[in-house]
GUDO-423402 format. One record per residue (C-alpha): x, y, z; residue in one letter. Coordinates in steps of 0.05 Angstrom, whole numbers, plus 32768, in hexadecimal, padded with zeros to 4 digits. Each point is the difference from the previous one (the first is absolute). Layout:
@east=X north=Y up=Z code=A;
...
This chain:
@east=817F north=804D up=7EA7 code=X;
@east=7FB7 north=8012 up=8002 code=X;
@east=7FCB north=7FEB up=8032 code=X;
@east=7FB5 north=7FFD up=7FF5 code=X;
@east=7FD1 north=8005 up=803D code=X;
@east=7FB7 north=7FEA up=7FF9 code=X;
@east=7FD7 north=8035 up=8024 code=X;
@east=7FCB north=7FE9 up=8030 code=X;
@east=7FC1 north=802C up=8000 code=X;
@east=7FB7 north=7FFD up=8013 code=X;
@east=7FC3 north=802D up=7FFB code=X;
@east=8026 north=8034 up=7FD8 code=X;
@east=8039 north=8007 up=8033 code=X;
@east=8047 north=7FE7 up=8000 code=X;
@east=800C north=7FCD up=8038 code=X;
@east=802F north=8019 up=8037 code=X;
@east=8026 north=7FBF up=7FF5 code=X;
@east=8016 north=8018 up=7FBB code=X;
@east=802A north=8039 up=801C code=X;
@east=8023 north=7FCC up=802C code=X;
@east=800C north=7FD2 up=7FC5 code=X;
@east=801E north=8039 up=7FD8 code=X;
@east=802F north=8013 up=8038 code=X;
@east=8016 north=7FB7 up=8004 code=X;
@east=8009 north=7FFC up=7FB4 code=X;
@east=802F north=803C up=8002 code=X;
@east=8030 north=7FD6 up=802A code=X;
@east=8008 north=7FD0 up=7FC6 code=X;
@east=802B north=8035 up=7FE0 code=X;
@east=7FDF north=800E up=7FBD code=X;
@east=7FCD north=802F up=7FE1 code=X;
@east=7FBB north=7FF4 up=801B code=X;
@east=7FC2 north=8000 up=7FD5 code=X;
@east=7FB9 north=7FF5 up=801A code=X;
@east=7FC8 north=7FDD up=7FDB code=X;
@east=7FBA north=8018 up=8010 code=X;
@east=7FCD north=7FD2 up=7FE0 code=X;
@east=7FB4 north=8006 up=8004 code=X;
@east=7FC3 north=8026 up=7FE7 code=X;
@east=8000 north=804B up=800A code=X;
@east=8044 north=8003 up=8023 code=X;
@east=801D north=8041 up=7FE6 code=X;
@east=7FFA north=8021 up=8046 code=X;
@east=8022 north=7FC4 up=801F code=X;
@east=8038 north=8005 up=7FCD code=X;
@east=800D north=8049 up=8014 code=X;
@east=8001 north=7FEC up=8049 code=X;
@east=8033 north=7FC9 up=7FF2 code=X;
@east=802B north=802F up=7FD7 code=X;
@east=8007 north=8030 up=803A code=X;
@east=8026 north=7FCE up=802C code=X;
@east=804B north=8005 up=800B code=X;
@east=8027 north=7FCF up=7FD5 code=X;
@east=7FCE north=7FF9 up=7FC7 code=X;
@east=8020 north=800D up=7FBD code=X;
@east=7FC3 north=7FF1 up=7FD4 code=X;
@east=7FB8 north=7FEA up=8008 code=X;
@east=7FE2 north=7FCF up=7FCE code=X;
@east=7FB5 north=8004 up=7FFB code=X;
@east=7FD4 north=7FC8 up=7FE4 code=X;
@east=7FBB north=801F up=8003 code=X;
@east=7FCF north=7FCD up=7FE5 code=X;
@east=7FBA north=7FE8 up=8015 code=X;
@east=8019 north=7FB8 up=7FFA code=X;
@east=802E north=800F up=803C code=X;
@east=7FCA north=801F up=802A code=X;
@east=7FF9 north=7FC6 up=8031 code=X;
@east=804A north=7FF0 up=7FFE code=X;
@east=7FF9 north=7FBA up=7FE3 code=X;
@east=8040 north=7FD9 up=800D code=X;
@east=8003 north=7FE4 up=7FB9 code=X;
@east=7FFD north=8045 up=7FE0 code=X;
@east=8034 north=801E up=802E code=X;
@east=802E north=7FC5 up=7FF4 code=X;
@east=7FFA north=8008 up=7FB5 code=X;
@east=800F north=804A up=8006 code=X;
@east=803D north=7FF6 up=802C code=X;
@east=801A north=7FCA up=7FD1 code=X;
@east=7FFF north=8030 up=7FC5 code=X;
@east=802A north=8032 up=8029 code=X;
@east=802F north=7FCE up=8021 code=X;
@east=8038 north=8003 up=7FCB code=X;
@east=800F north=8048 up=8013 code=X;
@east=800A north=7FF3 up=804A code=X;
@east=8032 north=7FDA up=802B code=X;
@east=7FD1 north=7FFF up=803C code=X;
@east=7FB4 north=7FFD up=8003 code=X;
@east=7FE5 north=8010 up=8045 code=X;
@east=7FBC north=7FF5 up=8020 code=X;
@east=7FE5 north=8008 up=8046 code=X;
@east=7FF5 north=7FC3 up=802B code=X;
@east=7FB4 north=800B up=8003 code=X;
@east=7FC4 north=7FE6 up=7FDA code=X;
@east=8012 north=8018 up=7FBA code=X;
@east=804B north=7FF5 up=8005 code=X;
@east=7FF9 north=7FBA up=801D code=X;
@east=7FD1 north=7FEE up=7FC6 code=X;
@east=8025 north=8021 up=7FC6 code=X;
@east=804B north=7FF9 up=800F code=X;
@east=8003 north=7FB3 up=8004 code=X;
@east=7FD8 north=7FFC up=7FBF code=X;
@east=8031 north=8030 up=7FDF code=X;
@east=803C north=7FD9 up=801A code=X;
@east=7FE3 north=7FC0 up=7FE3 code=X;
@east=7FF5 north=8022 up=7FBD code=X;
@east=8048 north=8019 up=8000 code=X;
@east=801A north=7FBD up=8018 code=X;
@east=8024 north=801C up=803C code=X;
@east=7FFD north=7FF7 up=804B code=X;
@east=7FDD north=803A up=8026 code=X;
@east=801B north=8018 up=8043 code=X;
@east=7FC4 north=8010 up=802C code=X;
@east=7FF0 north=8026 up=8040 code=X;
@east=8042 north=8025 up=8003 code=X;
@east=800D north=8028 up=8040 code=X;
@east=8046 north=801B up=7FF0 code=X;
@east=8027 north=800E up=7FC1 code=X;
@east=804B north=7FF4 up=8005 code=X;
@east=8010 north=8008 up=7FB6 code=X;
@east=7FE2 north=7FF7 up=7FBB code=X;
@east=8001 north=7FB4 up=8007 code=X;
@east=8004 north=7FF8 up=804C code=X;
@east=7FC2 north=8002 up=802C code=X;
@east=7FE7 north=7FEF up=8046 code=X;
@east=7FBC north=7FDE up=8009 code=X;
@east=7FDE north=7FDD up=803B code=X;
@east=7FF8 north=7FB5 up=8004 code=X;
@east=7FE1 north=7FCE up=8031 code=X;
@east=7FC4 north=802E up=800C code=X;
@east=802D north=803B up=800F code=X;
@east=802B north=7FDC up=8034 code=X;
@east=803F north=8005 up=7FD6 code=X;
@east=801C north=802E up=7FCA code=X;
@east=801F north=7FE4 up=7FC1 code=X;
@east=8033 north=8024 up=7FD4 code=X;
@east=7FF3 north=7FEE up=7FB7 code=X;
@east=8031 north=8009 up=7FC8 code=X;
@east=7FDD north=7FFE up=7FBD code=X;
@east=8032 north=7FFE up=7FC6 code=X;
@east=7FCB north=8007 up=7FCA code=X;
@east=8005 north=8031 up=7FC5 code=X;
@east=7FBB north=801B up=8014 code=X;
@east=7FDE north=8004 up=8044 code=X;
@east=7FB6 north=7FFC up=8011 code=X;
@east=7FF7 north=8017 up=8048 code=X;
@east=7FC9 north=800D up=8033 code=X;
@east=800E north=802D up=803B code=X;
@east=7FE2 north=8002 up=8045 code=X;
@east=7FED north=8049 up=8000 code=X;
@east=7FFE north=8007 up=804B code=X;
@east=804B north=7FF2 up=8004 code=X;
@east=8012 north=803F up=7FDA code=X;
@east=7FF8 north=804B up=800C code=X;
@east=7FD5 north=8025 up=7FCD code=X;
@east=801D north=802C up=7FCA code=X;
@east=7FF5 north=804B up=8007 code=X;
@east=7FE6 north=8032 up=7FCE code=X;
@east=8027 north=801D up=7FC5 code=X;
@east=7FF7 north=8023 up=7FBE code=X;
@east=7FD0 north=7FDC up=7FD1 code=X;
@east=801E north=7FCA up=7FD4 code=X;
@east=7FF3 north=7FF6 up=7FB6 code=X;
@east=7FC1 north=7FD9 up=7FF0 code=X;
@east=7FFC north=7FD1 up=7FC4 code=X;
@east=7FC4 north=7FD9 up=7FE6 code=X;
@east=8007 north=7FB6 up=7FF0 code=X;
@east=7FCE north=7FD2 up=7FDF code=X;
@east=7FE3 north=7FC5 up=8024 code=X;
@east=8001 north=7FC0 up=7FD6 code=X;
@east=7FBF north=7FDA up=7FF7 code=X;
@east=7FFB north=7FC8 up=8033 code=X;
@east=7FC9 north=7FCD up=8009 code=X;
@east=7FF8 north=7FF4 up=804A code=X;
@east=7FED north=7FBD up=801D code=X;
@east=7FE2 north=8024 up=803C code=X;
@east=7FC5 north=802F up=7FFF code=X;
@east=7FF6 north=803A up=8031 code=X;
@east=7FBC north=7FFB up=8021 code=X;
@east=7FFD north=8030 up=803B code=X;
@east=8029 north=8026 up=8033 code=X;
@east=7FED north=7FFF up=804A code=X;
@east=8023 north=8038 up=8024 code=X;
@east=8008 north=8017 up=8048 code=X;
@east=7FF5 north=804B up=8001 code=X;
@east=802D north=8021 up=8033 code=X;
@east=8026 north=8040 up=800D code=X;
@east=8036 north=7FD9 up=8025 code=X;
@east=8048 north=7FFE up=7FE5 code=X;
@east=8014 north=7FCA up=7FCF code=X;
@east=800C north=7FC1 up=802A code=X;
@east=8040 north=7FEB up=7FDC code=X;
@east=8023 north=8042 up=800D code=X;
@east=7FDE north=801B up=8040 code=X;
@east=802C north=8018 up=8039 code=X;
@east=7FCF north=7FE5 up=8033 code=X;
@east=7FD8 north=7FBF up=7FFA code=X;
@east=7FCC north=7FE7 up=8031 code=X;
@east=7FEE north=7FB8 up=7FF3 code=X;
@east=7FCC north=7FD1 up=801E code=X;
@east=7FFA north=7FB5 up=8004 code=X;
@east=7FC9 north=7FCD up=8003 code=X;
@east=7FFB north=800A up=804B code=X;
@east=7FD7 north=803F up=7FF4 code=X;
@east=7FC6 north=7FD1 up=7FF1 code=X;
@east=7FD7 north=802A up=7FD0 code=X;
@east=7FFF north=8035 up=7FCA code=X;
@east=7FE0 north=8030 up=8031 code=X;
@east=8039 north=7FF8 up=8032 code=X;
@east=8031 north=800F up=7FC9 code=X;
@east=7FE6 north=8048 up=8002 code=X;
@east=802D north=8009 up=803D code=X;
@east=803D north=7FF1 up=7FD4 code=X;
@east=7FE8 north=8032 up=7FCD code=X;
@east=7FF4 north=8035 up=8035 code=X;
@east=8045 north=7FF8 up=801F code=X;
@east=8021 north=8002 up=7FBB code=X;
@east=7FDB north=8040 up=7FEF code=X;
@east=8015 north=8020 up=8041 code=X;
@east=8049 north=7FEF up=7FF1 code=X;
@east=7FFC north=8014 up=7FB7 code=X;
@east=800F north=7FB8 up=7FEC code=X;
@east=7FE7 north=7FC9 up=7FD3 code=X;
@east=7FD7 north=7FC3 up=8015 code=X;
@east=801B north=7FB9 up=7FFA code=X;
@east=7FE5 north=7FBB up=800E code=X;
@east=8017 north=7FB8 up=8004 code=X;
@east=7FEB north=7FCD up=7FCD code=X;
@east=7FD4 north=7FDD up=8034 code=X;
@east=7FDB north=8041 up=800C code=X;
@east=7FF7 north=800B up=7FB6 code=X;
@east=7FE9 north=7FB8 up=7FF5 code=X;
@east=7FCD north=8008 up=8039 code=X;
@east=7FE3 north=803D up=7FDD code=X;
@east=8015 north=8032 up=8035 code=X;
@east=802B north=8029 up=7FCF code=X;
@east=8007 north=8008 up=7FB4 code=X;
@east=8039 north=7FDA up=7FE0 code=X;
@east=8025 north=8040 up=7FEB code=X;
@east=800F north=800A up=804A code=X;
@east=8023 north=7FBD up=8005 code=X;
@east=8048 north=8003 up=8019 code=X;
@east=802D north=7FC4 up=7FF8 code=X;
@east=8021 north=7FCF up=7FD1 code=X;
@east=7FC2 north=7FFC up=7FD4 code=X;
@east=7FEB north=8048 up=800C code=X;
@east=8024 north=8043 up=8002 code=X;
@east=8045 north=800B up=801C code=X;
@east=8007 north=803C up=802D code=X;
@east=803B north=8021 up=8023 code=X;
@east=7FE3 north=803A up=8027 code=X;
@east=8021 north=8029 up=8037 code=X;
@east=7FCA north=7FE5 up=8030 code=X;
@east=7FD9 north=7FBE up=7FFA code=X;
@east=7FCA north=7FF2 up=8034 code=X;
@east=7FE5 north=7FB8 up=7FFF code=X;
@east=7FBF north=7FF6 up=8026 code=X;
@east=7FEB north=7FB9 up=800F code=X;
@east=8032 north=7FE3 up=7FD0 code=X;
@east=8026 north=7FC0 up=8012 code=X;
@east=8035 north=800E up=7FCB code=X;
@east=800A north=7FC2 up=7FD6 code=X;
@east=803D north=7FFF up=7FD3 code=X;
@east=7FD5 north=800F up=7FC3 code=X;
@east=7FE9 north=8041 up=8022 code=X;
@east=8045 north=8012 up=8019 code=X;
@east=8019 north=7FFB up=7FB8 code=X;
@east=7FD5 north=803D up=7FF0 code=X;
@east=8011 north=802D up=803B code=X;
@east=8041 north=7FEC up=8022 code=X;
@east=8023 north=803A up=7FDE code=X;
@east=7FDA north=8033 up=802B code=X;
@east=802E north=802D up=8029 code=X;
@east=7FD6 north=7FFC up=803F code=X;
@east=7FCE north=7FC7 up=800E code=X;
@east=7FCA north=8004 up=8036 code=X;
@east=7FD7 north=7FC2 up=8010 code=X;
@east=7FC0 north=7FF8 up=8029 code=X;
@east=7FED north=7FB9 up=8010 code=X;
@east=7FE5 north=7FD8 up=803B code=X;
@east=8034 north=7FC9 up=7FF2 code=X;
@east=8047 north=8015 up=8013 code=X;
@east=801C north=7FC5 up=7FD9 code=X;
@east=7FE3 north=8017 up=7FBE code=X;
@east=8038 north=8007 up=7FCC code=X;
@east=7FF0 north=804A up=7FF3 code=X;
@east=8005 north=800F up=804A code=X;
@east=8047 north=7FE4 up=8000 code=X;
@east=8012 north=8027 up=7FC1 code=X;
@east=7FE3 north=8042 up=8019 code=X;
@east=8028 north=803A up=801C code=X;
@east=7FC5 north=800E up=802E code=X;
@east=7FCF north=7FCA up=8015 code=X;
@east=7FC1 north=8008 up=8029 code=X;
@east=7FE2 north=7FC1 up=801E code=X;
@east=7FB6 north=800B up=8009 code=X;
@east=7FBA north=7FFC up=7FE3 code=X;
@east=7FFE north=8029 up=7FC0 code=X;
@east=7FB7 north=8013 up=800E code=X;
@east=8019 north=8024 up=803F code=X;
@east=8041 north=801A up=7FE3 code=X;
@east=7FE5 north=801E up=7FC0 code=X;
@east=7FCA north=802D up=801F code=X;
@east=8032 north=8017 up=8035 code=X;
@east=8034 north=8010 up=7FCB code=X;
@east=7FCE north=8025 up=7FD4 code=X;
@east=7FE7 north=8028 up=803C code=X;
@east=8047 north=8012 up=8015 code=X;
@east=8010 north=8019 up=7FB9 code=X;
@east=7FC1 north=8029 up=7FFF code=X;
@east=8014 north=8020 up=8042 code=X;
């Protein structure tokens, strides 16, 4: 049995989520190969090959893959699929786009957003916006999976694995890449951060969101936001936590001015410790929290920041 993991990478670096996906793939019980696809990705391939559990790295280095178009990645994975019993992606932007396409091309049912692996055909995934866990048995000859990276510990470092070049098939994409709008930050990756400080629409402005960023920086954490805050323009959408955003499971999650609708809880209820600050004691996140502070966030936040500075 052989498993192929699609590596997630950006700006010339391997995503921290890939190390977690590799560690999860090892639990399936077969030899793990990693596919690194993109333009100028030789350094990323070496980085992937140094992770524990990786038996081989396949490199598709092609300008046509530079912007990771879903059509091209799907075509590439389809040409490799016959050699693998499991094809694994990360439940993030690329994996959510590519893996369902691939499953449709292979005429099989994908199993998505997996949080636990019980065997090569037995998986656990959340349902009902994270309020219940479902055990899925998938008796298919081939599996297409996406993993919730935050649910798994990352793989460590090992001796470099063998690297093999593969050719990317020509693919005519229906979508065209226009531009990338990025948030430049030294903060940890939101999906795998150990500390997340998130703000809601109650902050009232982009300027007030600076308090969230300051607190996150002081704690060495990542910044998150609710969908309402993103839609209001207070935060970029790559900070969004929730059912339609990123799923996080940090050691510490601090929610500031967040009511905590089910859609938001679906993205952060796996946190080990939850702290909530809200003026409404009946807010859902206040009831979910391990520690809840009832009060005005515009008084609580400056006091908390001052106390940490002291």
